[in-house]
All heavy atoms as an XYZ file, in Angstrom:
785
protein
N       0.864     -1.179      0.024
C       0.001      0.033     -0.028
C       0.862      1.256      0.035
O       1.985      1.191      0.424
C      -0.873     -0.007      1.265
C      -1.768     -1.176      1.336
C      -3.133     -0.888      0.708
N      -3.976     -2.057      0.882
C      -5.128     -2.010      1.486
N      -5.565     -0.875      2.028
N      -5.834     -3.074      1.623
N       0.301      2.316     -0.410
C       1.097      3.565     -0.588
C       0.637      4.619      0.384
O      -0.549      4.907      0.520
C       0.891      4.114     -2.017
C       1.227      3.122     -3.009
C       0.277      2.147     -3.512
C       2.406      2.832     -3.720
N       0.919      1.377     -4.465
C       2.228      1.786     -4.605
C       3.648      3.442     -3.638
C       3.209      1.295     -5.414
C       4.655      2.930     -4.466
C       4.404      1.943     -5.326
N       1.580      5.235      1.082
C       1.275      6.367      1.916
C       2.238      7.463      1.451
O       3.421      7.376      1.579
C       1.597      6.044      3.413
C       1.496      7.205      4.379
C       0.048      7.746      4.439
C       1.962      6.815      5.754
N       1.619      8.494      0.870
C       2.403      9.568      0.355
C       2.559     10.677      1.420
O       1.534     11.213      1.901
C       1.789     10.150     -0.919
C       2.705     11.205     -1.531
C       2.207     11.524     -2.976
O       1.304     10.892     -3.444
N       2.817     12.490     -3.542
N       3.762     10.909      1.803
C       4.057     11.867      2.895
C       4.774     13.071      2.271
O       5.444     12.936      1.303
C       4.993     11.228      3.926
C       5.042     12.083      5.148
C       5.912     13.073      5.409
C       4.192     11.954      6.230
N       5.683     13.604      6.642
C       4.611     12.917      7.165
C       3.115     11.161      6.591
C       3.988     13.110      8.424
C       2.485     11.294      7.798
C       2.950     12.303      8.696
N       4.607     14.187      2.829
C       5.322     15.378      2.430
C       4.805     16.100      1.233
O       5.537     16.693      0.497
N       3.498     16.039      1.008
C       2.939     16.789     -0.124
C       2.932     18.276      0.110
O       2.933     19.071     -0.808
C       1.448     16.333     -0.311
C       1.321     14.881     -0.691
C      -0.172     14.505     -0.764
C       1.956     14.598     -2.008
N       2.943     18.706      1.362
C       3.013     20.062      1.724
C       4.272     20.200      2.665
O       4.490     19.389      3.447
C       1.793     20.569      2.464
C       0.598     20.517      1.563
C      -0.634     20.037      2.293
O      -0.620     19.930      3.574
O      -1.609     19.688      1.647
N       5.070     21.289      2.429
C       6.260     21.449      3.242
C       5.899     21.586      4.760
O       4.951     22.270      5.092
C       6.871     22.740      2.776
C       6.052     23.262      1.641
C       4.871     22.341      1.509
N       6.551     20.830      5.562
C       6.310     20.856      7.037
C       7.151     21.847      7.754
O       6.955     22.098      8.931
C       6.517     19.455      7.588
N       8.112     22.428      7.072
C       9.026     23.378      7.700
C       9.867     22.648      8.743
O      10.313     21.507      8.496
N      10.030     23.251      9.886
C      10.777     22.634     10.979
C       9.913     21.961     11.992
O      10.368     21.547     13.035
C      11.683     23.656     11.633
C      12.820     24.143     10.732
O      13.199     23.376      9.884
O      13.231     25.303     10.903
N       8.637     21.873     11.705
C       7.701     21.248     12.668
C       7.980     19.769     12.789
O       8.178     19.078     11.814
C       6.259     21.471     12.151
N       8.026     19.294     14.072
C       8.313     17.868     14.266
C       7.096     17.010     13.837
O       5.963     17.517     13.813
C       8.526     17.731     15.764
C       7.847     18.931     16.316
C       7.878     19.981     15.278
N       7.351     15.837     13.429
C       6.282     14.914     13.059
C       5.475     14.480     14.261
O       6.077     14.261     15.341
C       6.839     13.699     12.354
C       7.603     13.893     11.058
C       8.238     12.597     10.577
C       6.655     14.389      9.992
N       4.207     14.491     14.161
C       3.310     14.108     15.273
C       3.034     12.615     15.200
O       2.511     12.132     14.226
C       1.993     14.876     15.104
C       0.975     14.465     16.168
O       1.370     14.230     17.350
O      -0.252     14.371     15.819
N       3.441     11.856     16.237
C       3.277     10.417     16.247
C       1.804     10.011     16.048
O       1.545      9.051     15.328
C       3.762      9.954     17.652
C       4.672     11.048     18.083
C       4.143     12.294     17.443
N       0.869     10.672     16.635
C      -0.550     10.334     16.475
C      -1.006     10.510     15.017
O      -1.712      9.680     14.529
N      -0.550     11.577     14.379
C      -0.930     11.830     13.013
C      -0.273     10.765     12.083
O      -0.953     10.274     11.149
C      -0.453     13.219     12.552
C      -0.855     13.612     11.198
C      -0.301     14.998     10.792
O       0.635     15.481     11.370
N      -0.948     15.577      9.808
N       0.934     10.379     12.311
C       1.587      9.340     11.522
C       0.866      7.998     11.719
O       0.568      7.303     10.721
C       3.052      9.218     11.875
C       3.703      8.013     11.206
C       3.845     10.461     11.557
N       0.581      7.632     12.947
C      -0.121      6.372     13.206
C      -1.469      6.385     12.540
O      -1.897      5.396     11.929
C      -0.250      6.091     14.679
C      -0.833      4.768     14.980
C      -0.145      3.617     14.729
C      -2.077      4.656     15.540
C      -0.670      2.368     15.004
C      -2.653      3.428     15.827
C      -1.952      2.264     15.538
N      -2.246      7.463     12.633
C      -3.554      7.516     12.004
C      -3.477      7.445     10.524
O      -4.294      6.853      9.848
C      -4.261      8.805     12.430
C      -4.785      8.697     13.869
O      -5.072      7.611     14.353
N      -4.882      9.831     14.539
N      -2.421      8.037      9.916
C      -2.207      7.936      8.473
C      -1.917      6.483      8.071
O      -2.405      5.991      7.055
C      -1.073      8.822      8.029
N      -1.086      5.776      8.904
C      -0.833      4.378      8.592
C      -2.141      3.520      8.668
O      -2.429      2.712      7.852
C       0.182      3.783      9.587
C       1.633      4.234      9.424
C       2.482      3.769     10.584
C       2.156      3.694      8.067
N      -2.914      3.756      9.726
C      -4.205      3.062      9.865
C      -5.093      3.349      8.678
O      -5.806      2.461      8.187
C      -4.915      3.413     11.162
C      -4.280      2.759     12.367
C      -5.094      2.830     13.618
C      -5.871      4.100     13.864
N      -6.552      4.118     15.124
N      -5.207      4.629      8.263
C      -6.108      4.981      7.164
C      -5.637      4.346      5.857
O      -6.490      4.001      4.993
C      -6.168      6.470      7.003
N      -4.348      4.200      5.701
C      -3.791      3.630      4.453
C      -3.852      2.111      4.447
O      -4.194      1.512      3.489
C      -2.342      4.096      4.260
O      -2.316      5.498      4.342
C      -1.787      3.636      2.924
N      -3.461      1.536      5.566
C      -3.191      0.081      5.600
C      -4.235     -0.702      6.400
O      -4.274     -1.914      6.330
C      -1.804     -0.175      6.194
C      -0.638      0.541      5.532
C       0.599      0.407      6.340
C      -0.454      0.052      4.114
N      -5.029     -0.036      7.185
C      -5.993     -0.713      8.043
C      -5.417     -0.863      9.432
O      -4.236     -1.019      9.617
N      -6.273     -0.906     10.417
C      -5.906     -0.997     11.826
C      -5.158     -2.264     12.139
O      -4.164     -2.271     12.838
C      -7.037     -0.775     12.759
C      -6.628     -0.645     14.184
C      -7.731     -0.117     15.090
O      -8.763      0.362     14.561
O      -7.553     -0.157     16.306
N      -5.606     -3.364     11.537
C      -4.932     -4.648     11.831
C      -3.488     -4.650     11.419
O      -2.631     -5.078     12.113
C      -5.704     -5.805     11.102
C      -5.274     -7.132     11.656
C      -6.052     -8.230     10.971
N      -5.233     -8.719      9.877
C      -5.599     -9.609      9.025
N      -6.770    -10.060      9.022
N      -4.786     -9.980      8.036
N      -3.216     -4.057     10.253
C      -1.873     -4.064      9.774
C      -1.042     -3.097     10.592
O       0.078     -3.391     10.967
C      -1.818     -3.634      8.278
C      -0.397     -3.736      7.734
C       0.138     -4.783      7.076
C       0.648     -2.769      7.843
N       1.445     -4.555      6.811
C       1.769     -3.314      7.270
C       0.720     -1.501      8.417
C       2.969     -2.572      7.182
C       1.924     -0.827      8.349
C       3.001     -1.344      7.710
N      -1.614     -1.892     10.871
C      -0.860     -0.873     11.632
C      -0.454     -1.339     13.002
O       0.532     -0.901     13.579
C      -1.654      0.392     11.689
N      -1.240     -2.316     13.580
C      -0.993     -2.847     14.879
C      -0.192     -4.141     14.822
O       0.118     -4.729     15.887
C      -2.261     -3.018     15.651
S      -3.119     -1.474     15.972
N       0.171     -4.615     13.646
C       0.901     -5.872     13.485
C       2.397     -5.613     13.767
O       3.049     -4.903     13.059
C       0.719     -6.384     12.048
C       1.439     -7.709     11.782
O       2.141     -8.215     12.722
O       1.286     -8.240     10.726
N       2.913     -6.202     14.836
C       4.279     -6.021     15.262
C       5.271     -6.621     14.275
O       6.457     -6.355     14.371
C       4.521     -6.576     16.675
C       3.572     -6.053     17.727
C       3.407     -4.560     17.802
N       4.673     -3.887     18.145
C       4.935     -2.633     17.902
N       4.093     -1.840     17.374
N       6.095     -2.118     18.253
N       4.862     -7.470     13.394
C       5.730     -8.059     12.387
C       5.699     -7.358     11.037
O       6.392     -7.750     10.080
C       5.388     -9.560     12.194
C       5.621    -10.381     13.493
C       7.028    -10.319     13.979
O       7.998    -10.407     13.204
O       7.235    -10.103     15.197
N       4.870     -6.363     10.881
C       4.760     -5.604      9.650
C       6.041     -4.898      9.284
O       6.833     -4.549     10.142
C       3.605     -4.595      9.761
N       6.267     -4.715      8.022
C       7.484     -4.069      7.540
C       7.108     -2.827      6.760
O       6.284     -2.849      5.841
C       8.243     -5.009      6.600
C       9.550     -4.443      6.140
N      10.349     -5.089      5.276
C      10.225     -3.287      6.415
C      11.432     -4.367      4.998
N      11.355     -3.219      5.703
N       7.713     -1.704      7.120
C       7.543     -0.430      6.434
C       8.820     -0.117      5.747
O       9.888     -0.157      6.336
C       7.186      0.706      7.445
C       7.125      2.050      6.707
C       5.872      0.409      8.158
N       8.760      0.177      4.430
C       9.898      0.590      3.664
C       9.707      2.069      3.198
O       8.721      2.346      2.532
C      10.095     -0.305      2.420
S      11.540      0.121      1.512
N      10.594      2.917      3.678
C      10.495      4.372      3.320
C      11.253      4.631      2.021
O      12.416      4.210      1.878
C      11.082      5.204      4.460
C      10.493      4.966      5.851
C      11.264      5.744      6.881
C       9.019      5.371      5.818
N      10.628      5.316      1.127
C      11.251      5.640     -0.183
C      11.225      7.152     -0.329
O      10.234      7.828     -0.003
C      10.356      5.031     -1.301
C      10.041      3.559     -1.281
C       9.054      3.176     -2.325
C      11.326      2.739     -1.320
N      12.278      7.658     -0.879
C      12.316      9.084     -1.097
C      13.565      9.446     -1.895
O      14.493      8.666     -2.079
N      13.558     10.681     -2.398
C      14.670     11.185     -3.142
C      15.750     11.745     -2.159
O      15.456     11.861     -0.978
C      14.199     12.308     -4.074
N      16.907     12.093     -2.674
C      17.966     12.601     -1.807
C      17.458     13.846     -1.034
O      17.792     13.973      0.113
C      19.188     12.989     -2.702
C      20.345     13.477     -1.893
C      21.020     12.417     -1.068
O      20.892     11.207     -1.406
N      21.750     12.767     -0.020
N      16.691     14.680     -1.662
C      16.142     15.879     -1.011
C      15.217     15.527      0.146
O      14.984     16.360      1.036
C      15.422     16.763     -2.003
N      14.691     14.318      0.193
C      13.832     13.946      1.269
C      14.532     13.336      2.464
O      13.860     12.973      3.421
C      12.839     12.805      0.718
C      11.938     13.318     -0.412
O      11.561     14.511     -0.393
O      11.668     12.496     -1.294
N      15.821     13.353      2.437
C      16.638     12.691      3.523
C      16.243     13.155      4.895
O      16.040     12.330      5.846
C      18.101     12.825      3.234
N      16.104     14.468      5.150
C      15.763     14.912      6.502
C      14.417     14.400      7.053
O      14.289     13.967      8.152
C      15.788     16.443      6.440
C      16.626     16.754      5.276
C      16.415     15.648      4.279
N      13.378     14.418      6.154
C      12.069     13.946      6.566
C      12.102     12.448      6.695
O      11.414     11.906      7.606
C      10.962     14.453      5.621
C      10.866     13.715      4.362
C       9.606     14.327      6.350
N      12.856     11.704      5.855
C      12.935     10.275      5.986
C      13.573      9.880      7.304
O      13.143      8.967      7.991
C      13.710      9.638      4.823
C      13.006      9.631      3.452
C      13.938      9.066      2.437
C      11.733      8.838      3.555
N      14.648     10.632      7.667
C      15.278     10.320      8.960
C      14.348     10.583     10.131
O      14.213      9.751     11.041
C      16.534     11.188      9.145
C      17.257     10.893     10.457
C      18.434     11.806     10.669
C      19.184     11.498     11.957
N      18.481     11.089     13.110
N      13.626     11.676     10.072
C      12.611     11.993     11.133
C      11.529     10.963     11.181
O      11.147     10.478     12.309
C      11.974     13.342     10.921
O      12.984     14.369     10.982
N      11.039     10.526     10.057
C       9.995      9.554      9.990
C      10.471      8.201     10.456
O       9.827      7.491     11.225
C       9.436      9.410      8.596
C       8.152      8.611      8.376
C       7.052      9.050      9.318
C       7.705      8.672      6.942
N      11.731      7.830     10.098
C      12.331      6.558     10.535
C      12.442      6.569     12.075
O      12.106      5.623     12.740
C      13.708      6.381      9.878
C      14.374      5.091     10.354
C      14.181      3.861      9.720
C      15.292      5.106     11.436
C      14.775      2.743     10.121
C      15.907      3.959     11.874
C      15.662      2.809     11.190
O      16.296      1.620     11.663
N      12.969      7.646     12.617
C      13.140      7.754     14.060
C      11.774      7.653     14.768
O      11.651      6.990     15.776
C      13.823      9.079     14.457
C      15.328      9.088     14.111
O      15.879      8.014     13.801
O      15.895     10.208     14.043
N      10.808      8.342     14.262
C       9.473      8.288     14.871
C       8.871      6.895     14.864
O       8.361      6.379     15.848
C       8.519      9.293     14.168
C       7.138      9.365     14.749
C       6.694     10.788     14.744
C       6.153      8.510     13.951
N       8.981      6.213     13.657
C       8.409      4.877     13.541
C       9.127      3.904     14.464
O       8.470      2.965     15.049
C       8.486      4.431     12.096
C       7.615      5.159     11.095
C       7.940      4.712      9.674
C       6.136      4.886     11.405
N      10.436      3.954     14.572
C      11.170      2.979     15.351
C      11.272      3.341     16.816
O      11.241      2.377     17.650
C      12.588      2.819     14.791
O      13.272      4.074     14.771
C      12.592      2.259     13.376
N      11.317      4.584     17.178
C      11.498      4.975     18.585
C      10.166      5.230     19.323
O       9.953      4.770     20.454
C      12.385      6.143     18.724
C      13.796      5.779     18.307
C      14.724      6.944     18.497
N      16.031      6.668     17.985
C      16.991      7.509     17.766
N      16.761      8.796     17.924
N      18.176      7.158     17.300
N       9.310      5.999     18.651
C       8.056      6.419     19.302
C       6.915      5.463     19.084
O       6.118      5.170     19.983
C       7.675      7.824     18.912
C       8.746      8.871     19.387
C       8.289     10.283     19.249
O       7.125     10.567     19.555
O       9.110     11.072     18.823
N       6.776      4.912     17.911
C       5.748      4.000     17.581
C       6.231      2.544     17.741
O       5.480      1.588     17.594
C       5.150      4.199     16.221
C       4.466      5.546     15.982
C       3.961      5.682     14.537
C       3.360      5.784     16.932
N       7.481      2.379     17.977
C       8.222      1.103     18.241
C       7.878     -0.002     17.176
O       7.717     -1.160     17.540
C       7.910      0.577     19.647
O       6.547      0.322     19.848
C       8.375      1.574     20.704
N       7.844      0.437     15.899
C       7.761     -0.596     14.872
C       9.067     -1.288     14.697
O      10.147     -0.605     14.704
C       7.340      0.045     13.540
C       5.965      0.711     13.538
C       5.671      1.337     12.188
C       4.876     -0.317     13.861
N       9.104     -2.554     14.621
C      10.343     -3.340     14.601
C      11.003     -3.416     13.240
O      12.186     -3.570     13.144
C      10.117     -4.738     15.128
C       9.697     -4.752     16.539
C       9.250     -6.133     17.033
N       9.897     -7.258     16.305
C       9.951     -8.481     16.745
N       9.419     -8.764     17.885
N      10.537     -9.403     16.024
N      10.211     -3.417     12.185
C      10.756     -3.635     10.834
C      10.547     -2.424      9.980
O       9.538     -2.299      9.300
C      10.082     -4.863     10.201
C      10.154     -6.079     11.062
N      11.337     -6.789     11.264
C       9.239     -6.701     11.897
C      11.112     -7.800     12.074
N       9.866     -7.740     12.454
N      11.498     -1.505      9.983
C      11.449     -0.304      9.149
C      12.700     -0.217      8.425
O      13.819     -0.381      8.947
C      11.219      0.983      9.988
C      11.187      2.198      9.186
C       9.959      0.823     10.854
N      12.638      0.029      7.098
C      13.876      0.193      6.323
C      13.735      1.436      5.419
O      12.645      1.971      5.217
C      14.098     -1.036      5.454
O      13.034     -1.231      4.537
N      14.870      1.900      4.912
C      14.942      3.016      3.988
C      15.604      2.465      2.738
O      16.686      1.920      2.777
C      15.736      4.164      4.568
C      15.821      5.309      3.531
C      15.143      4.628      5.905
N      14.878      2.604      1.585
C      15.381      2.082      0.321
C      16.301      3.125     -0.365
O      15.871      4.237     -0.625
C      14.234      1.700     -0.589
N      17.537      2.757     -0.577
C      18.444      3.571     -1.313
C      17.984      3.716     -2.741
O      17.601      2.749     -3.408
C      19.837      2.960     -1.274
O      20.736      3.697     -1.987
N      17.960      4.957     -3.284
C      17.589      5.195     -4.655
C      16.142      5.551     -4.824
O      15.718      5.865     -5.946
N      15.397      5.479     -3.753
C      13.982      5.893     -3.834
C      13.053      4.944     -4.569
O      13.435      3.829     -4.931
N      11.875      5.394     -4.842
C      10.864      4.594     -5.453
C      11.269      4.042     -6.824
O      11.006      2.842     -7.099
C       9.529      5.404     -5.602
C       8.482      4.629     -6.342
C       7.731      3.641     -5.702
C       8.241      4.862     -7.710
C       6.788      2.903     -6.397
C       7.309      4.158     -8.371
C       6.579      3.130     -7.726
N      11.835      4.887     -7.651
C      12.184      4.413     -8.952
C      13.159      3.220     -8.955
O      12.970      2.261     -9.703
C      12.798      5.556     -9.812
C      11.891      6.733    -10.098
C      11.667      7.679     -8.943
O      12.454      7.649     -7.957
O      10.682      8.418     -9.004
N      14.099      3.239     -8.084
C      15.025      2.112     -7.970
C      14.346      0.855     -7.482
O      14.560     -0.240     -7.959
C      16.191      2.426     -7.026
O      16.949      3.492     -7.573
N      13.479      1.023     -6.489
C      12.769     -0.162     -5.922
C      11.793     -0.748     -6.966
O      11.748     -1.966     -7.142
C      11.988      0.260     -4.631
C      11.095     -0.858     -4.165
C      12.959      0.612     -3.533
N      11.115      0.137     -7.678
C      10.177     -0.325     -8.690
C      10.899     -1.087     -9.814
O      10.462     -2.152    -10.262
C       9.379      0.840     -9.248
N      12.029     -0.516    -10.215
C      12.829     -1.155    -11.288
C      13.362     -2.555    -10.845
O      13.286     -3.514    -11.591
C      13.997     -0.256    -11.702
N      13.820     -2.600     -9.602
C      14.308     -3.862     -9.084
C      13.139     -4.916     -8.993
O      13.320     -6.089     -9.326
C      14.922     -3.630     -7.679
S      15.560     -5.149     -6.905
N      11.986     -4.484     -8.515
C      10.849     -5.397     -8.378
C      10.455     -5.891     -9.728
O      10.134     -7.089     -9.902
C       9.676     -4.668     -7.668
N      10.385     -5.051    -10.752
C      10.032     -5.439    -12.118
C      11.033     -6.478    -12.637
O      10.628     -7.440    -13.304
C       9.846     -4.256    -12.991
C       8.603     -3.456    -12.725
C       8.428     -2.272    -13.666
N       7.289     -1.469    -13.258
C       7.387     -0.299    -12.701
N       8.576      0.284    -12.532
N       6.294      0.375    -12.335
N      12.306     -6.222    -12.433
C      13.343     -7.177    -12.857
C      13.182     -8.557    -12.258
O      13.519     -9.543    -12.858
C      14.747     -6.596    -12.553
C      15.273     -5.590    -13.524
C      16.730     -5.326    -13.383
N      17.162     -4.931    -12.034
C      17.116     -3.684    -11.560
N      16.727     -2.717    -12.307
N      17.520     -3.479    -10.307
N      12.644     -8.588    -11.020
C      12.470     -9.832    -10.328
C      11.095    -10.497    -10.712
O      10.756    -11.548    -10.185
C      12.489     -9.608     -8.822
C      13.775     -9.081     -8.309
C      14.908    -10.094     -8.509
O      14.732    -11.300     -8.325
N      16.112     -9.615     -8.901
N      10.343     -9.836    -11.610
C       9.111    -10.405    -12.081
C       7.836    -10.011    -11.277
O       6.796    -10.591    -11.508
N       7.962     -9.062    -10.368
C       6.865     -8.631     -9.605
C       6.019     -7.633    -10.373
O       6.566     -6.821    -11.084
C       7.260     -7.997     -8.270
C       7.804     -8.971     -7.266
C       9.179     -9.144     -7.181
C       7.004     -9.718     -6.496
C       9.714    -10.025     -6.270
C       7.500    -10.623     -5.560
C       8.900    -10.794     -5.500
N       4.705     -7.770    -10.263
C       3.830     -6.752    -10.814
C       3.546     -5.769     -9.758
O       3.185     -6.078     -8.635
C       2.501     -7.415    -11.248
C       2.301     -7.603    -12.675
C       0.955     -8.155    -12.989
O      -0.047     -7.455    -12.771
O       0.882     -9.309    -13.426
N       3.666     -4.431    -10.126
C       3.461     -3.418     -9.163
C       2.018     -2.890     -9.292
O       1.548     -2.667    -10.415
C       4.360     -2.232     -9.383
C       5.844     -2.550     -9.134
C       6.710     -1.316     -9.321
C       6.078     -3.102     -7.743
N       1.353     -2.726     -8.197
C       0.001     -2.193     -8.177
C       0.197     -0.672     -7.964
O       0.337     -0.218     -6.823
C      -0.778     -2.803     -7.023
C      -2.210     -2.332     -6.977
O      -2.680     -1.732     -7.980
O      -2.852     -2.479     -5.970
N       0.276      0.078     -9.065
C       0.520      1.487     -8.941
C      -0.651      2.182     -8.233
O      -1.754      1.847     -8.412
C       0.670      2.103    -10.400
C       1.795      1.562    -11.202
C       3.173      1.917    -10.658
O       3.313      2.951     -9.970
O       4.107      1.113    -10.873
N      -0.286      3.091     -7.346
C      -1.309      3.761     -6.576
C      -2.208      4.662     -7.433
O      -1.710      5.465     -8.188
C      -0.496      4.602     -5.559
C       0.768      4.852     -6.228
C       1.051      3.652     -7.136
N      -3.485      4.497     -7.288
C      -4.404      5.420     -8.034
C      -4.644      6.620     -7.145
O      -5.060      7.656     -7.570
C      -5.695      4.692     -8.341
O      -6.307      4.213     -7.161
N      -4.496      6.391     -5.821
C      -4.700      7.450     -4.880
C      -3.809      7.177     -3.665
O      -3.845      6.144     -3.100
C      -6.156      7.525     -4.458
C      -6.493      8.711     -3.590
C      -7.965      8.804     -3.304
O      -8.714      9.037     -4.291
O      -8.344      8.667     -2.141
N      -3.000      8.177     -3.296
C      -2.178      8.074     -2.124
C      -2.897      8.793     -0.947
O      -3.598      9.748     -1.154
C      -0.826      8.722     -2.334
N      -2.695      8.305      0.222
C      -3.306      8.858      1.371
C      -2.348      9.867      2.065
O      -1.190      9.541      2.292
C      -3.805      7.824      2.396
C      -4.237      8.475      3.664
C      -4.818      6.913      1.779
N      -2.806     11.064      2.203
C      -2.014     12.084      2.828
C      -2.315     12.029      4.345
O      -3.400     11.792      4.748
C      -2.354     13.472      2.279
C      -1.554     14.565      2.902
N      -2.006     15.251      4.012
C      -0.384     15.090      2.503
C      -1.055     16.183      4.283
N      -0.074     16.068      3.404
N      -1.265     12.219      5.201
C      -1.478     12.095      6.641
C      -2.588     12.969      7.134
O      -3.230     12.676      8.193
C      -0.139     12.539      7.223
C       0.795     12.180      6.160
C       0.083     12.433      4.868
N      -2.933     14.092      6.502
C      -3.977     14.923      6.939
C      -5.367     14.307      6.603
O      -6.392     14.844      7.020
N      -5.411     13.196      5.903
C      -6.606     12.467      5.636
C      -7.136     12.695      4.214
O      -7.917     11.876      3.738
N      -6.666     13.650      3.477
C      -7.154     13.875      2.143
C      -6.314     13.106      1.139
O      -5.087     13.209      1.145
C      -7.108     15.399      1.808
N      -6.930     12.387      0.266
C      -6.273     11.638     -0.748
C      -5.868     12.546     -1.883
O      -6.491     13.572     -2.129
N      -4.803     12.241     -2.532
C      -4.258     13.006     -3.686
C      -4.025     12.030     -4.823
O      -3.561     10.934     -4.601
C      -2.959     13.703     -3.323
C      -3.113     14.783     -2.300
C      -2.943     16.109     -2.926
C      -3.053     17.198     -1.916
N      -2.836     18.478     -2.410
N      -4.289     12.473     -6.021
C      -4.019     11.662     -7.198
C      -2.686     12.063     -7.840
O      -2.305     13.158     -7.757
C      -5.114     11.692     -8.192
C      -6.327     10.951     -7.694
C      -7.295     10.733     -8.787
C      -8.466     10.031     -8.241
N      -9.135      9.165     -9.100
């Protein structure tokens, strides 16, 4: 599933754990968001590094998710690798923004 973060600049405001958790639940469902074995892979461009670090820290330290990774090269690299391995990607028709509004 796809959770698109950072559609609007956050400035220096810290990420709110409750908002992040609610966005995960809205995107993935409560059962998945509460699954201690679930894996979250963060994708972003080089320019997204500060927000990825903040999001990684929040997910692992404050929400105590055990399986969180950051993919080098961002979405394009991960998608290309998955296609080379024969996986079909279910491209997002709508991403969920943490504020609750979907964007196409």
